C-alpha positions as CSV (number, residue, x, y, z in Angstrom):
1,M,-22.5,-24.7,-17.7
2,F,-20.3,-22.0,-19.3
3,I,-19.4,-21.5,-22.9
4,L,-17.2,-18.7,-24.1
5,S,-19.2,-15.5,-24.8
6,G,-18.1,-12.1,-25.9
7,I,-14.4,-13.2,-25.9
8,A,-11.5,-11.7,-27.8
9,L,-8.2,-13.5,-27.1
10,I,-4.8,-12.6,-28.2
11,S,-1.4,-14.0,-27.5
12,I,0.4,-12.0,-24.8
13,P,3.9,-12.4,-23.3
14,F,4.6,-13.5,-19.7
15,L,3.6,-10.6,-17.5
16,T,5.0,-9.7,-14.1
17,R,3.5,-6.7,-12.2
18,A,5.2,-6.0,-8.9
19,Q,3.0,-5.1,-6.0
20,S,4.3,-2.3,-3.9
21,G,5.3,-3.1,-0.3
22,D,6.1,-6.8,-1.1
23,L,7.0,-8.9,1.9
24,P,10.7,-9.7,2.4
25,R,12.0,-13.1,1.1
26,S,14.1,-15.6,3.1
27,T,14.7,-19.4,3.1
28,P,13.0,-22.0,5.2
29,A,16.3,-22.9,7.0
30,A,17.1,-19.3,7.8
31,E,13.7,-19.1,9.6
32,G,13.9,-22.4,11.4
33,I,12.0,-24.6,9.0
34,S,13.3,-27.9,7.5
35,T,13.5,-27.4,3.7
36,A,12.6,-31.1,3.3
37,A,9.4,-30.5,5.1
38,V,8.5,-27.7,2.8
39,I,9.3,-29.8,-0.2
40,N,7.2,-32.7,1.1
41,M,4.2,-30.4,1.7
42,M,4.6,-28.9,-1.8
43,D,4.8,-32.3,-3.4
44,S,1.7,-33.6,-1.5
45,L,-0.3,-30.5,-2.3
46,L,0.5,-30.6,-6.0
47,A,-0.4,-34.3,-6.1
48,L,-3.9,-33.9,-4.5
49,R,-6.3,-35.9,-6.6
50,G,-8.9,-33.9,-8.4
51,S,-7.4,-30.6,-7.3
52,D,-5.7,-27.7,-8.9
53,I,-3.3,-25.7,-6.8
54,H,-3.0,-22.1,-8.0
55,H,-0.8,-20.4,-5.4
56,V,1.1,-21.5,-2.2
57,M,3.0,-19.1,0.1
58,V,4.7,-20.0,3.4
59,V,5.6,-17.1,5.6
60,R,7.5,-17.1,8.9
61,H,8.6,-14.1,11.0
62,G,7.1,-11.9,8.4
63,K,9.2,-13.3,5.5
64,V,8.2,-15.4,2.6
65,V,10.3,-18.6,2.8
66,A,8.7,-20.5,0.0
67,E,6.1,-19.9,-2.8
68,A,4.8,-21.7,-5.8
69,H,2.5,-20.4,-8.5
70,P,2.0,-23.5,-10.7
71,A,1.8,-22.5,-14.4
72,P,-0.2,-21.1,-16.0
73,F,-0.7,-19.1,-12.7
74,R,1.8,-16.4,-11.8
75,A,2.6,-14.5,-8.7
76,S,1.3,-11.3,-10.2
77,D,-2.2,-12.7,-10.9
78,T,-5.2,-11.6,-8.9
79,H,-7.5,-14.4,-7.6
80,T,-11.0,-14.4,-6.4
81,I,-11.0,-15.5,-2.7
82,F,-14.7,-16.1,-2.0
83,S,-15.3,-16.1,1.8
84,V,-11.8,-15.1,2.7
85,S,-13.3,-11.7,1.8
86,K,-15.2,-11.8,5.1
87,T,-12.1,-11.3,7.1
88,F,-11.4,-8.1,5.2
89,T,-15.0,-7.0,5.9
90,S,-14.4,-7.6,9.6
91,L,-11.3,-5.4,9.6
92,A,-13.2,-2.6,7.9
93,V,-15.8,-2.9,10.8
94,G,-12.9,-2.8,13.3
95,I,-11.4,0.3,11.8
96,A,-14.8,2.0,11.9
97,I,-15.2,1.0,15.5
98,D,-11.7,2.4,16.2
99,E,-12.8,5.7,14.6
100,N,-16.0,5.8,16.8
101,R,-18.2,5.5,13.8
102,L,-20.1,2.5,15.3
103,R,-20.0,0.1,18.2
104,P,-20.2,-3.7,18.4
105,D,-23.4,-3.4,20.5
106,D,-25.2,-1.1,18.1
107,R,-28.6,-2.4,17.0
108,V,-28.6,-3.3,13.3
109,M,-32.0,-1.8,12.6
110,T,-30.8,1.7,13.6
111,F,-28.7,1.8,10.4
112,F,-31.6,0.9,8.1
113,Y,-34.7,2.9,8.9
114,D,-35.4,3.2,5.2
115,K,-35.3,-0.6,4.8
116,M,-37.2,-1.9,7.8
117,P,-40.2,-4.2,7.3
118,D,-43.6,-3.3,8.5
119,Y,-43.3,-5.6,11.4
120,I,-40.0,-6.0,13.4
121,S,-39.8,-8.9,15.9
122,D,-38.2,-8.3,19.3
123,R,-35.4,-10.6,18.3
124,M,-34.7,-8.7,15.1
125,A,-34.9,-5.4,16.9
126,A,-32.3,-6.8,19.4
127,L,-29.8,-7.9,16.6
128,T,-26.4,-6.2,17.0
129,V,-23.3,-5.7,14.9
130,R,-21.5,-8.2,17.1
131,D,-24.1,-10.8,16.3
132,L,-23.4,-10.3,12.6
133,L,-19.7,-10.5,13.1
134,T,-20.1,-13.9,14.9
135,M,-22.6,-15.3,12.4
136,S,-25.2,-15.7,15.2
137,S,-28.0,-13.5,13.9
138,G,-30.8,-16.0,14.5
139,V,-31.9,-15.7,10.9
140,Q,-31.7,-18.9,8.9
141,P,-29.3,-18.7,6.0
142,D,-30.9,-18.3,2.5
143,A,-28.4,-18.6,-0.3
144,A,-31.2,-18.0,-2.9
145,L,-31.9,-14.5,-1.6
146,R,-29.0,-12.9,-3.5
147,N,-30.4,-14.4,-6.8
148,E,-34.0,-13.3,-6.1
149,S,-33.7,-9.8,-4.8
150,T,-32.1,-6.6,-5.9
151,D,-32.1,-5.1,-2.4
152,W,-30.4,-7.7,-0.3
153,V,-30.4,-5.9,3.0
154,K,-34.1,-5.1,2.8
155,A,-34.9,-8.6,1.9
156,W,-32.7,-10.0,4.7
157,L,-34.1,-7.7,7.4
158,A,-37.6,-8.9,6.4
159,K,-36.8,-12.6,7.1
160,P,-37.9,-14.2,10.4
161,C,-35.5,-14.2,13.3
162,D,-36.1,-17.8,14.6
163,E,-33.5,-17.8,17.4
164,E,-32.2,-15.4,20.0
165,P,-29.4,-13.4,18.4
166,G,-26.0,-14.2,19.7
167,T,-26.8,-17.7,20.9
168,K,-26.3,-20.1,17.9
169,F,-23.9,-20.0,15.0
170,H,-25.3,-20.2,11.4
171,Y,-22.8,-19.5,8.6
172,D,-24.5,-16.9,6.5
173,S,-22.7,-14.7,3.9
174,M,-25.6,-12.2,4.2
175,C,-24.4,-11.3,7.7
176,S,-21.2,-10.2,6.1
177,H,-23.1,-8.2,3.4
178,V,-25.1,-6.4,6.0
179,L,-21.8,-5.5,7.7
180,A,-20.5,-4.1,4.4
181,A,-23.7,-2.0,4.1
182,I,-23.3,-0.7,7.6
183,V,-19.7,0.4,6.9
184,Q,-20.9,2.2,3.8
185,R,-23.7,3.9,5.8
186,V,-21.4,5.1,8.6
187,T,-18.5,6.2,6.3
188,G,-20.3,7.4,3.3
189,R,-18.0,5.3,1.1
190,T,-18.0,1.8,-0.2
191,L,-16.3,-0.8,1.8
192,L,-13.5,-1.1,-0.7
193,D,-12.9,2.6,-0.9
194,Y,-12.7,2.8,2.9
195,L,-10.4,-0.2,3.1
196,N,-8.1,1.1,0.4
197,E,-7.4,4.2,2.4
198,K,-7.3,2.7,5.9
199,L,-5.7,-0.7,5.3
200,L,-4.9,-2.0,1.8
201,L,-2.8,0.8,0.4
202,P,-0.9,1.3,3.7
203,M,0.0,-2.4,3.4
204,G,1.1,-2.1,-0.2
205,I,-1.9,-3.9,-1.5
206,D,-2.6,-1.7,-4.6
207,R,-4.6,-4.1,-6.7
208,A,-8.0,-5.0,-5.2
209,E,-11.4,-5.3,-6.7
210,W,-14.7,-6.2,-5.0
211,E,-18.0,-7.2,-6.5
212,M,-21.0,-5.0,-6.0
213,S,-24.6,-6.0,-5.0
214,P,-27.3,-4.7,-7.4
215,D,-27.8,-1.6,-5.2
216,S,-24.1,-0.7,-5.2
217,V,-22.8,-2.2,-2.0
218,N,-19.6,-4.3,-2.0
219,V,-21.0,-7.8,-1.3
220,G,-18.8,-8.3,1.8
221,G,-19.2,-12.0,2.2
222,W,-17.3,-12.9,-1.0
223,G,-16.2,-11.2,-4.3
224,L,-12.8,-9.7,-3.4
225,R,-10.1,-10.3,-6.0
226,V,-6.5,-9.7,-4.9
227,P,-3.0,-11.3,-5.5
228,A,-1.9,-14.2,-3.2
229,E,0.6,-12.0,-1.5
230,A,-2.2,-9.7,-0.3
231,L,-3.4,-12.7,1.8
232,A,0.1,-13.4,3.1
233,K,0.1,-9.8,4.3
234,L,-3.3,-10.2,5.9
235,G,-2.0,-13.1,7.9
236,V,1.1,-11.1,9.0
237,L,-1.1,-8.2,10.0
238,L,-3.3,-10.4,12.2
239,L,-0.3,-12.2,13.8
240,N,1.0,-8.7,14.6
241,K,-2.3,-7.7,16.2
242,G,-3.2,-5.1,13.6
243,N,0.2,-3.5,13.5
244,W,1.8,-3.1,10.1
245,Q,5.5,-2.0,10.0
246,G,5.1,0.0,13.2
247,K,1.7,1.6,12.4
248,Q,-1.4,0.3,14.1
249,L,-4.0,0.0,11.3
250,V,-6.6,-1.9,13.4
251,S,-6.7,-1.9,17.2
252,A,-5.1,-4.8,18.9
253,D,-8.3,-5.3,21.0
254,Y,-10.4,-5.7,17.9
255,V,-7.9,-8.2,16.3
256,D,-7.9,-10.2,19.6
257,Q,-11.7,-10.5,19.3
258,T,-11.4,-11.4,15.6
259,C,-9.0,-14.2,16.3
260,S,-10.9,-15.5,19.4
261,R,-13.2,-18.4,19.8
262,I,-16.4,-16.4,20.6
263,I,-18.9,-19.0,19.5
264,D,-18.8,-22.7,18.8
265,C,-19.9,-23.9,15.4
266,D,-20.7,-27.2,13.7
267,T,-19.5,-26.3,10.2
268,A,-15.9,-25.6,9.5
269,P,-13.1,-25.6,6.9
270,D,-12.3,-29.3,7.7
271,T,-13.7,-32.0,9.9
272,T,-10.6,-33.1,11.7
273,T,-10.7,-30.6,14.7
274,R,-13.4,-28.7,16.6
275,F,-13.9,-25.2,15.4
276,G,-15.1,-21.9,16.9
277,Y,-15.7,-18.6,15.2
278,G,-14.5,-15.0,16.1
279,Y,-15.2,-11.9,14.0
280,Q,-15.5,-13.4,10.5
281,L,-12.7,-15.8,11.2
282,W,-12.5,-19.5,12.1
283,K,-10.7,-20.6,15.2
284,T,-9.3,-24.0,16.3
285,T,-6.4,-25.6,18.1
286,W,-3.8,-28.0,16.8
287,P,-2.2,-30.2,19.5
288,G,1.5,-29.3,19.8
289,Y,1.1,-26.1,17.7
290,G,-1.4,-24.1,19.7
291,D,-4.1,-21.8,18.5
292,V,-4.9,-21.6,14.8
293,S,-6.9,-18.9,13.0
294,I,-8.2,-19.7,9.5
295,A,-9.7,-17.5,6.8
296,S,-11.5,-19.9,4.5
297,G,-13.2,-19.5,1.1
298,A,-15.2,-21.8,-1.1
299,Y,-13.5,-24.4,-3.3
300,G,-10.2,-24.1,-1.5
301,Q,-9.0,-20.6,-0.6
302,Y,-7.1,-20.6,2.7
303,V,-5.1,-18.3,5.0
304,V,-3.8,-20.3,7.9
305,M,-2.3,-18.4,10.8
306,L,-0.3,-20.0,13.6
307,P,0.6,-17.4,16.3
308,Q,2.7,-19.7,18.4
309,L,5.0,-20.4,15.4
310,D,4.7,-16.9,13.9
311,M,3.7,-18.5,10.6
312,V,1.2,-18.0,7.8
313,V,0.4,-20.4,5.0
314,V,-1.7,-19.3,2.0
315,I,-3.2,-21.8,-0.4
316,L,-5.5,-20.9,-3.3
317,G,-7.0,-23.1,-5.9
318,I,-9.8,-25.7,-6.6
319,I,-9.4,-28.2,-3.8
320,N,-11.2,-31.5,-3.7
321,D,-10.1,-32.6,-0.2
322,N,-9.9,-29.9,2.4
323,N,-8.9,-32.4,5.2
324,A,-6.0,-33.6,3.1
325,L,-4.9,-30.0,2.6
326,M,-5.0,-29.2,6.3
327,S,-3.1,-32.4,7.0
328,D,-0.4,-31.4,4.6
329,I,0.1,-28.2,6.6
330,R,-0.3,-29.7,10.1
331,D,1.3,-33.1,9.8
332,V,3.9,-32.5,7.0
333,L,5.0,-28.9,7.1
334,L,4.8,-28.1,10.8
335,A,6.7,-31.3,11.7
336,G,9.7,-29.5,10.3
337,V,9.4,-26.2,12.2
338,G,11.8,-25.4,15.0
339,D,12.7,-22.4,17.2
340,N,16.1,-21.5,15.7
341,P,17.7,-21.1,12.3
342,L,19.0,-24.2,10.7
343,V,22.3,-24.9,9.0
344,S,22.1,-23.8,5.4
345,E,20.5,-26.5,3.3
346,R,21.9,-25.6,-0.1
347,V,21.1,-28.8,-2.0
348,L,17.6,-29.0,-0.6
349,Q,17.1,-25.4,-1.3
350,Q,18.0,-25.9,-4.9
351,R,15.5,-28.7,-5.1
352,L,12.8,-26.5,-3.6
353,D,13.6,-23.6,-5.9
354,S,13.4,-25.9,-8.9
355,L,10.1,-27.5,-7.7
356,C,8.5,-24.1,-7.2
357,A,9.9,-22.6,-10.4
358,H,8.7,-25.6,-12.6
359,A,5.4,-26.4,-10.9
360,M,2.6,-26.8,-13.4
361,I,-1.0,-27.7,-13.4
362,Y,-2.2,-30.6,-15.5
363,L,-1.7,-30.2,-19.2
364,P,-3.7,-32.2,-21.8
365,Q,-1.6,-35.3,-22.6
366,G,-1.3,-36.7,-26.0
367,K,0.1,-36.1,-29.5
368,A,0.5,-32.9,-31.6
369,T,-1.3,-34.4,-34.6
370,G,-4.6,-36.1,-35.1
371,Q,-7.4,-36.2,-37.7
372,P,-6.9,-33.7,-40.5
373,V,-9.5,-31.1,-39.4
374,N,-7.7,-27.9,-40.2
375,G,-9.9,-25.5,-42.1
376,K,-13.0,-27.5,-41.5
377,R,-16.1,-26.3,-39.6
378,L,-17.8,-28.1,-36.8
379,L,-21.5,-27.2,-37.3
380,F,-23.3,-27.7,-33.9
381,S,-26.8,-29.1,-33.6
382,P,-29.3,-26.7,-31.9
383,N,-28.3,-26.3,-28.3
384,G,-29.0,-24.1,-25.3
385,Y,-25.5,-22.6,-25.3
386,G,-25.8,-20.6,-28.5
387,L,-22.9,-22.4,-30.2
388,K,-23.1,-22.3,-34.0
389,W,-19.8,-23.6,-35.2
390,A,-16.1,-24.1,-34.3
391,S,-12.9,-24.7,-36.2
392,V,-9.4,-25.8,-35.3
393,D,-6.5,-24.4,-37.3
394,G,-3.2,-25.5,-36.0
395,D,-2.9,-24.0,-32.5
396,T,-5.9,-21.7,-32.9
397,L,-9.5,-22.5,-31.9
398,R,-12.3,-20.4,-33.3
399,L,-15.9,-20.4,-31.9
400,A,-19.0,-18.8,-33.3
401,R,-22.1,-18.1,-31.2
402,S,-25.5,-16.6,-31.9
403,G,-25.3,-12.8,-31.7
404,V,-21.5,-12.8,-30.9
405,P,-18.6,-12.1,-33.3
406,V,-16.5,-15.1,-34.2
407,E,-14.0,-15.7,-31.3
408,S,-10.4,-16.8,-31.8
409,F,-7.8,-17.8,-29.2
410,P,-4.4,-19.5,-29.2
411,M,-3.5,-22.8,-27.6
412,G,-0.2,-24.3,-26.7
413,Y,0.9,-27.9,-27.1
414,R,2.7,-29.0,-23.9
415,S,2.7,-25.4,-22.9
416,W,0.3,-22.6,-22.0
417,R,-0.5,-19.7,-24.3
418,Y,-2.1,-16.6,-22.9
419,G,-4.9,-14.5,-24.1
420,S,-7.4,-11.9,-22.8
421,L,-11.1,-12.5,-22.1
422,A,-13.5,-9.8,-22.9
423,G,-16.5,-11.5,-21.2
424,V,-16.6,-13.2,-17.8
425,P,-15.4,-16.7,-16.8
426,P,-17.5,-19.4,-15.3
427,Y,-19.0,-18.5,-11.9
428,P,-21.5,-20.3,-9.7
429,I,-23.2,-17.2,-8.4
430,H,-26.1,-15.9,-10.5
431,A,-27.1,-12.8,-8.7
432,A,-28.3,-9.7,-10.6
433,N,-25.3,-7.7,-11.9
434,R,-23.0,-10.4,-10.7
435,M,-19.3,-9.5,-10.9
436,R,-20.2,-5.8,-11.2
437,D,-17.3,-3.5,-10.3
438,L,-14.6,-5.9,-11.5
439,C,-12.6,-4.4,-14.3
440,H,-13.0,-7.7,-16.3
441,D,-9.4,-7.8,-17.4
442,F,-9.6,-11.6,-17.2
443,E,-6.8,-13.6,-18.8
444,V,-7.0,-17.1,-20.2
445,A,-4.2,-19.7,-20.7
446,A,-5.0,-22.5,-23.0
447,A,-3.3,-25.8,-23.9
448,W,-4.3,-28.7,-26.2
449,A,-3.3,-32.3,-27.2
450,W,-4.8,-35.1,-29.3
451,T,-5.5,-37.7,-26.7
452,S,-6.4,-40.2,-29.5
453,P,-6.2,-39.9,-33.3
454,S,-9.8,-38.7,-33.2
455,T,-10.1,-36.8,-29.9
456,L,-8.8,-33.3,-29.2
457,E,-8.7,-32.0,-25.6
458,V,-8.5,-28.3,-24.9
459,R,-7.9,-27.0,-21.3
460,M,-8.5,-23.3,-20.5
461,H,-7.6,-21.7,-17.2
462,Y,-8.8,-18.2,-16.2
463,V,-5.6,-17.3,-14.5
464,N,-6.6,-14.1,-12.7
465,W,-9.8,-15.6,-11.5
466,I,-10.1,-19.2,-10.3
467,T,-12.0,-21.4,-12.8
468,A,-11.0,-23.7,-15.7
469,S,-12.9,-25.2,-18.6
470,T,-12.2,-28.4,-20.5
471,Y,-13.4,-28.9,-24.1
472,I,-13.2,-32.4,-25.7
473,F,-13.9,-32.7,-29.4
474,D,-14.6,-36.3,-30.5
475,F,-14.3,-36.4,-34.3
476,D,-15.5,-40.0,-34.6
477,K,-18.6,-39.5,-32.6
478,H,-19.0,-35.9,-33.8
479,E,-19.5,-34.7,-30.3
480,L,-18.2,-31.8,-28.1
481,T,-18.2,-32.5,-24.4
482,F,-17.3,-29.6,-22.1
483,R,-17.3,-28.9,-18.4
484,D,-16.2,-26.3,-15.8
485,D,-14.2,-27.3,-12.8
486,F,-16.4,-26.2,-10.0
487,P,-17.1,-29.2,-7.8
488,G,-20.4,-30.8,-8.6
489,T,-20.5,-29.4,-12.2
490,Q,-21.7,-31.9,-14.7
491,P,-20.3,-32.1,-18.2
492,A,-22.6,-31.3,-21.2
493,T,-22.4,-32.8,-24.7
494,I,-23.6,-31.5,-28.0
495,S,-23.3,-33.1,-31.5
496,F,-21.8,-31.5,-34.6
497,D,-21.4,-32.1,-38.3
498,L,-18.0,-31.7,-39.9
499,K,-18.0,-29.7,-43.1
């Protein structure tokens, strides 16, 4: 459970920072998509129970035909993409292969003589770069490793190899991290530095950050933070077989392997179709629409690529029902896709424009007034979160914690007010030096309402990250209940005296 720490918040205006090389814009009808189908998909996504949609982009023929960034999120905000990061790691490997820095059949151990265990099994000795790319290392996944060791590669290489490499799929983010470490070894640069020069900046993706492991390797399997449009560009690049605006950034042969069904798997982004896996990318088939490649990240980060339709759909957020999300794309949006441009749909386009412009995540619902608590302090009972006291003064909430200066941030009634976060937002990964190498320019949007005469609800979204936190002050019970919105997170409650 997360409580604000080391936070200084100030009110800031709406910010828009253009990203160089933006994709061209068009309309659904001009690109052969029913505007009504796009509206229906957007409506369904925004209504998904227990979910928050942060960004949606629909791209066809290389043009953005619809996008929504529900308030308080904005098109300019960066977003952590969890395991969608793996596909970027794969492309870095592909570029290194194109430059003859390594080969898919290279043995992994040859890159890490300084990290080899005393005993190396025949299976581990036979492990190749290709086996890492296809998540078929033979090593059983161990999510705790990153929290228990400060040298992830060394610890992973010392694990038993229980199966013949290349024979069975086991989804394991450490395979991606070892790939990131290999890229760093063969290039002499971090994965992100290498990708910036070879891929990201040539594509106009000029704002990217990537978390580091404790020993200064980009984590590879997660931890990349980019704007939503960077993922739309990723999809376009892969549909174009590694070619970006006439320049071949990654070889077509490597992209073909990335987007192929190389190995079958029994875990996948949803349970409605059979999935395979290529080079750090999911692969399936949708009847009537052909092959589908999907980059997928925890909690609901998706880049869905449909080569037969020349389409990309990007959805980012906290998603409670992945099957429903995929159904919205497959059964609602794609039902309206044709081969030729449609007659201009001006009225429907106006509806779509209005829907996207006014989309908003849930705001606390209630009244602007409640118990007269302005100027009073909420003195918290001893707790494990370090909270000492809080106060509510109009549209400002102040929090005091042990060893931390008093924190103050603005809240909006029926609107979002923005501030900056000096610390870090809630995060389910607890590795040493987690979130290292992120610039920590996290922004917060907060809103409030009195849901009853004695209950104040405050909702906070970390708009250039992913998470949100809810704080409910019950002045009758003298209790604060708070929770973060990662699935499975339980609320916590502490009592207070009002002075």
